[in-house]
C-alpha atoms as one frame of an Amber mdcrd trajectory, in Angstrom:
protein
  14.892 -11.531 -28.098  14.635 -13.677 -30.882  12.104 -10.851 -32.526  10.678
  -8.014 -32.158   7.057  -8.365 -30.514   4.056  -5.697 -31.955   1.079  -7.193
 -31.627  -0.571  -6.230 -28.172  -3.779  -6.977 -25.735  -4.692  -3.696 -24.895
  -7.575  -3.357 -22.013  -9.463  -0.051 -20.660  -9.469  -0.882 -16.942 -10.749
   0.722 -13.759  -9.133   0.963 -10.093 -11.582   1.528  -7.489 -10.435   2.705
  -3.909 -12.439   0.235  -1.365 -10.677   1.891   1.596  -8.262   4.899   1.915
  -5.242   4.268  -0.038  -1.618   6.200   0.290   0.750   6.397  -2.309   3.728
   8.692  -0.896   5.718  11.066  -2.777   8.287  11.470  -1.126   7.549  14.622
   0.412   6.557  16.218   3.608   4.454  18.979   4.479   5.935  20.658   7.735
   4.097  23.395  10.145   5.658  25.957   7.543   3.823  24.984   4.647   0.169
  24.824   5.742  -2.393  26.043   7.946  -4.878  24.684  10.307  -8.114  25.782
  10.519 -10.031  23.632  12.829 -10.730  20.276  10.562  -9.290  22.029   7.003
  -5.618  22.025   5.882  -5.050  24.840   3.413  -1.801  24.352   1.652   0.141
  27.164   1.443   1.153  29.012  -2.636   4.382  30.332  -1.543   4.224  33.114
  -4.778   0.906  33.977  -3.564   1.807  34.538   0.337   5.151  36.324  -0.703
   2.818  38.661  -3.119   0.127  39.489  -0.366   2.888  39.790   2.369   4.621
  42.956   0.395   1.346  44.649   0.424   1.768  45.262   4.085   4.558  47.326
   5.147   7.026  45.705   7.574   5.090  41.743   7.145   7.578  40.632   4.658
  10.188  41.590   7.023   9.031  39.739   9.963   8.601  36.773   7.806  11.560
  36.383   6.934  12.735  36.924  10.334  10.821  34.232  11.750  11.802  32.124
   8.783  14.925  32.483   9.682  14.823  31.248  13.189  13.800  27.654  11.369
  10.724  27.575  13.683   8.222  29.317  12.091   4.720  28.201  12.423   2.565
  29.735   9.685  -0.876  29.420  11.388   0.491  31.142  14.276   2.369  33.756
  12.168  -1.224  34.621   9.827  -3.479  34.655  12.761  -1.277  37.627  14.573
  -0.805  39.471  11.482  -2.576  38.676   8.514  -6.468  39.589   9.264  -9.116
  37.349   7.093  -5.868  35.202   6.090  -8.669  31.875   5.658 -10.408  33.779
   3.136  -7.542  35.282   1.250  -6.329  33.500  -2.215  -2.948  32.064  -0.803
  -3.609  28.309  -1.178  -2.789  26.221  -3.691  -5.650  23.626  -2.042  -7.146
  23.198   1.002  -8.240  19.571   2.211 -10.060  18.089   5.352  -8.367  16.287
   8.173 -10.450  13.821  10.225  -7.774  13.979  12.966  -6.187  16.675  14.936
  -3.203  17.599  12.964  -1.624  18.769  16.202   0.091  16.199  19.070   1.291
  17.774  22.474   0.043  21.230  20.816   2.622  20.524  18.114   1.896  20.703
  14.544   3.109  17.315  12.873   4.283  16.922   9.250   2.188  15.320   6.576
   2.924  12.699   4.050   1.739  13.910   0.528   0.261  12.303  -1.759   1.848
  11.657  -5.316   0.521  13.909  -7.895   1.035  14.754 -11.702   2.878  17.962
 -12.850  -0.451  19.578 -12.885  -0.579  19.269  -8.893  -3.230  16.487  -8.977
  -3.585  12.661  -7.263  -2.925   9.574  -9.552  -2.380   6.094  -9.248   0.969
   5.203 -10.566   1.306   1.946 -13.203   4.407   0.878 -11.277   2.116   0.482
  -7.918  -0.702  -1.356 -10.134   2.026  -3.574 -11.909   3.525  -4.072  -8.329
   0.725  -5.428  -7.157   0.110  -7.768 -10.424   3.389  -8.993  -9.746   3.021
  -9.384  -5.839  -0.150 -11.767  -6.678   1.237 -13.672  -9.708   4.530 -15.193
  -7.327   2.094 -15.489  -4.747  -0.528 -17.573  -6.296   2.822 -19.844  -7.847
   3.524 -20.782  -4.429   0.145 -20.878  -3.181  -0.240 -23.632  -6.167   2.293
 -25.265  -5.650   3.289 -25.410  -2.125   5.435 -28.542  -1.950   8.027 -27.089
  -3.946   8.702 -24.066  -1.548   8.588 -26.018   1.659  11.338 -27.907   0.407
  13.089 -24.787   0.162  12.215 -23.873   3.802  13.252 -27.158   5.275  16.827
 -27.155   3.169  17.649 -24.022   4.915  17.651 -25.247   8.248  14.609 -23.806
   9.711  13.784 -24.456  13.843  11.646 -27.635  14.234   9.583 -26.344  17.093
   7.881 -23.457  19.109  10.679 -23.529  22.284  13.602 -25.275  19.673  16.677
 -23.748  18.684  16.776 -21.321  15.798  18.668 -20.876  12.955  21.503 -18.234
  12.666  21.159 -17.399   8.734  18.025 -15.152   8.441  16.523 -15.371   4.979
  16.910 -12.100   2.947  13.116 -10.825   2.853  11.900 -13.984   1.132  13.665
 -12.494  -2.201  15.225 -15.768  -2.745  12.295 -17.658  -2.372  10.372 -15.168
  -4.879  13.455 -15.626  -7.291  12.624 -19.583  -7.327   8.862 -18.669  -8.056
   9.996 -16.440 -10.625  12.150 -18.638 -12.730   9.398 -21.595 -12.388   7.087
 -18.896 -14.136   9.738 -18.425 -16.351  10.872 -22.041 -16.902   7.131 -22.141
 -19.198   8.381 -19.627 -21.505  12.217 -19.696 -21.649  11.557 -20.958 -25.616
  10.736 -17.638 -26.659  13.818 -16.324 -25.664  17.575 -16.082 -27.501  20.455
 -18.284 -25.928  22.043 -14.838 -26.117  19.566 -13.281 -24.111  21.095 -12.605
 -20.184  20.053 -15.097 -18.529  20.360 -13.486 -14.872  17.587 -11.485 -15.851
  15.229 -13.877 -17.435  12.512 -14.848 -14.667  12.104 -10.941 -13.929  12.135
  -9.953 -18.189   8.376 -11.720 -17.915   6.710  -8.554 -16.756   8.624  -6.376
 -19.546   5.750  -8.069 -21.500   3.090  -6.352 -19.358   2.583  -2.906 -20.159
   0.787  -0.874 -17.507  -0.005   2.735 -17.709  -0.445   5.307 -14.839  -4.077
   6.291 -14.123  -6.030   9.412 -15.099  -5.750  12.393 -13.113  -8.338  13.180
 -10.089  -9.535  16.330  -8.340  -8.039  17.215  -4.842 -11.129  17.366  -3.083
 -10.759  13.606  -3.336  -8.111  13.488  -0.899  -8.299  13.984   2.548  -5.907
  13.842   5.930  -5.869  10.580   7.650  -3.547   9.530  11.016  -2.307   6.232
  11.275  -4.044   4.143  13.852  -2.340   0.588  14.479  -4.207  -2.746  15.838
  -1.719  -4.824  17.607  -2.008  -8.429  17.916  -0.148  -8.344  20.875  -2.535
  -7.569  23.808  -4.805  -6.833  21.323  -4.308  -2.584  21.604  -5.174   0.092
  19.173  -2.938   2.792  18.915  -2.824   6.084  17.499   0.638   7.095  15.893
   1.671  11.017  15.249   2.137   9.482  11.062  -0.312  11.703   9.015  -0.841
  11.222   5.691  -3.078  12.544   2.513  -4.903   9.612   1.351  -7.387   8.961
  -1.142 -10.643   8.945  -0.260 -12.958   5.342  -0.595 -14.975   4.883  -3.620
 -12.719   7.065  -5.870 -12.287   5.855  -9.797  -8.796   5.767 -11.497  -8.453
   4.888 -15.249  -5.717   3.441 -16.433  -4.448   0.946 -19.477  -2.800  -3.173
 -19.393  -1.438  -3.945 -22.504  -0.198  -7.619 -22.743   2.450  -8.745 -25.673
   0.828 -11.566 -27.067   3.653 -13.722 -27.171   2.782 -14.857 -23.423  -1.332
 -14.144 -23.415  -1.849 -17.977 -21.965  -0.416 -16.719 -18.741  -0.911 -12.671
 -18.491  -4.267 -13.500 -20.371  -6.185 -10.437 -18.286  -8.483 -13.299 -16.900
  -5.711 -14.602 -15.365  -4.522 -11.559 -13.770  -7.471 -10.372 -12.369  -7.871
 -13.917 -10.782  -4.727 -13.785  -8.990  -5.220 -10.453  -7.894  -8.200 -11.899
  -6.212  -6.854 -15.070  -4.743  -3.836 -13.150  -3.102  -6.113 -10.577  -1.570
  -7.887 -13.542  -0.102  -5.152 -15.484   1.028  -4.115 -12.398   2.847  -7.326
 -10.872   4.207  -8.557 -13.947   5.442  -6.026 -14.770   7.569  -6.065 -11.074
   8.968  -9.946 -11.772   9.519  -9.589 -14.556  11.188  -6.812 -12.709  13.793
  -7.805  -9.735  13.772 -11.776  -8.239  13.503 -12.600 -10.220  16.147 -11.357
  -7.449  18.280 -13.576  -4.741  16.686 -16.437  -7.101  16.521 -16.404  -7.184
  20.488 -15.555  -3.185  21.061 -19.099  -1.832  19.519 -17.907   1.528  20.722
 -15.185   1.915  17.533 -16.409   2.223  14.287 -14.639   0.026  11.976 -14.909
  -1.454   8.758 -11.798  -2.906   6.289 -13.616  -1.739   3.328 -16.493  -0.470
   1.729 -18.990  -2.931   0.041 -19.860  -1.676  -3.547 -22.214  -3.529  -5.647
 -20.498  -4.880  -8.339 -17.017  -4.602  -6.749 -15.204  -6.907  -5.425 -11.880
  -6.098  -2.915  -9.003  -7.648  -4.627  -6.360  -5.936  -4.563  -3.998  -4.248
  -2.088  -2.003  -1.096  -3.236   0.409   1.722  -1.758   1.886   2.225   1.377
   1.221   2.051   5.288  -0.764  -0.547   4.857   1.546  -3.412   6.487   4.545
  -4.914   5.914   2.614  -8.437   4.931   0.299  -7.272   2.225   3.545  -6.534
  -0.298   4.815  -9.973   0.212   4.546 -14.238  -0.299   4.300 -15.560   3.271
   0.718 -16.184   3.402   0.702 -17.852   0.110   2.295 -20.807   1.690   0.475
 -21.065   4.549  -3.677 -20.515   3.911  -6.117 -23.505   2.724  -9.190 -21.640
   1.128 -12.083 -23.436   0.907 -13.338 -23.545  -2.942 -16.789 -22.535  -3.039
 -16.347 -19.177  -0.723 -13.206 -18.480  -0.581 -12.746 -18.553   3.501  -9.941
 -20.009   5.084 -10.043 -23.297   6.280  -7.092 -24.075   7.702  -2.913 -23.920
   6.968  -0.740 -26.353   5.234   1.732 -27.891   7.930   0.565 -25.269  10.368
   2.964 -25.477  12.706   6.367 -25.767  10.607   5.127 -22.626   8.732   4.144
 -20.432  11.951   8.235 -21.359  13.023   9.365 -20.393   9.636   7.269 -16.968
   9.717   7.760 -16.102  13.455  11.608 -16.497  12.730  11.667 -14.677   9.140
   9.815 -12.072  11.044  12.183 -11.871  13.963  15.483 -11.338  11.519  13.677
  -8.769  10.345  12.318  -6.957  12.891  14.786  -7.904  15.545  13.127  -5.567
  18.464   9.679  -6.294  17.696  10.091 -10.266  19.242   8.304 -11.793  17.043
   9.498 -15.458  18.986   6.489 -15.619  21.356   3.723 -15.508  18.715   1.695
 -18.138  19.216  -0.374 -17.810  16.266   0.462 -16.757  12.256   0.406 -12.692
  12.526   0.890  -9.576  10.722   1.249  -8.265  14.475   0.545  -4.791  13.427
  -2.672  -4.021  11.124  -2.342  -0.437   9.776  -5.808   1.385   9.882  -7.121
   5.148   9.356  -9.809   7.513  10.471 -12.242   8.205   7.454 -15.922   9.904
   8.581 -15.410   8.573  12.168 -14.787   4.946  10.957 -11.584   3.110  10.702
 -10.746   1.932   7.761  -7.983  -0.646   6.523  -5.349   1.107   4.430  -4.908
   0.361   0.763  -7.607  -1.941  -0.624  -9.038  -1.434  -4.011 -11.286  -3.087
  -7.038  -9.470  -3.797 -10.060 -11.527  -4.377 -13.434 -11.424  -5.026 -16.787
 -13.988  -1.904 -18.096 -13.363  -2.651 -22.333 -10.734  -4.698 -24.411  -9.297
  -2.096 -26.818  -7.755  -4.463 -29.559
């Protein structure tokens, strides 16, 4: 860098979940690590459990024998051997499940939500920053479609639905993202030295944007949800044996964003919020057009994509298990939004772009056979049940609370 940058704009921010949110810790709870009690999952504290078992003659040895078999079902073991186990202090925390954790009589593993060293859930700054990065790239592409459509044309992609398809797939659209990043970076390259490494410069812009981890929230803001997939092929709603700890809707987190003043004209906080909102609309209104009619026509299914809270608009897609297309820029090339109410009014170069998306999805997910799709489609909408209602996963509001300096 030409000099050390010391001046920042710092903002106090909030993130409010408008639907269930999942950010994985990379760990799972198996049937030997929790107790299932009707709609309550009780996560065991191993040290407290062992201490309790040692108080009862022969029980610890029986426990070790079942552990060594590799098939310990803790719920069954405690039901047989420890009277009143539900009320004994041997648990780290208890959490409500809105779905039966058993499939065919077998207990499923549970993917856990990321937690701090204090054992409480929080939102990592990297998850928020990743959403901002995707939104910035997507809006660059959305507002300059002519540059990026040419990119596809130069790749020799298919020309019609039933024509021949190119042999070389695009690798997860990373090349397109890199081109967009270079175009964004070109506005700011004058602040860098010639000695800086050119190959990392497009991404280096995001080093000027600092996003803190959020505060912790109490464990009672978690619940256990099961993944439900709605497929546009055949209009089917399927339940999968995938269980997660999710943050409840209407949970508020606080965090901070610090922006280097040298690029404040592009990473201005108002632009960040605008980019997030626009990217969410690019994705969601295309999904709504394709999917939501199914739920409107099936009144027995209680469904809403997200909660409507006064003063909070849905503007961000956070975390995992919410669908492949919530993390990339495909729809940014496709959709056209009506300026007044931000609804989708059409698709730019629809037929050509449908082919591009179909081809991309088919090369990335070969077993899914997307080539027969007749519409632009996420193919699968990821949902979970909370309080008897199906919600989309990962929809949030990010908001500026206060400029600190």
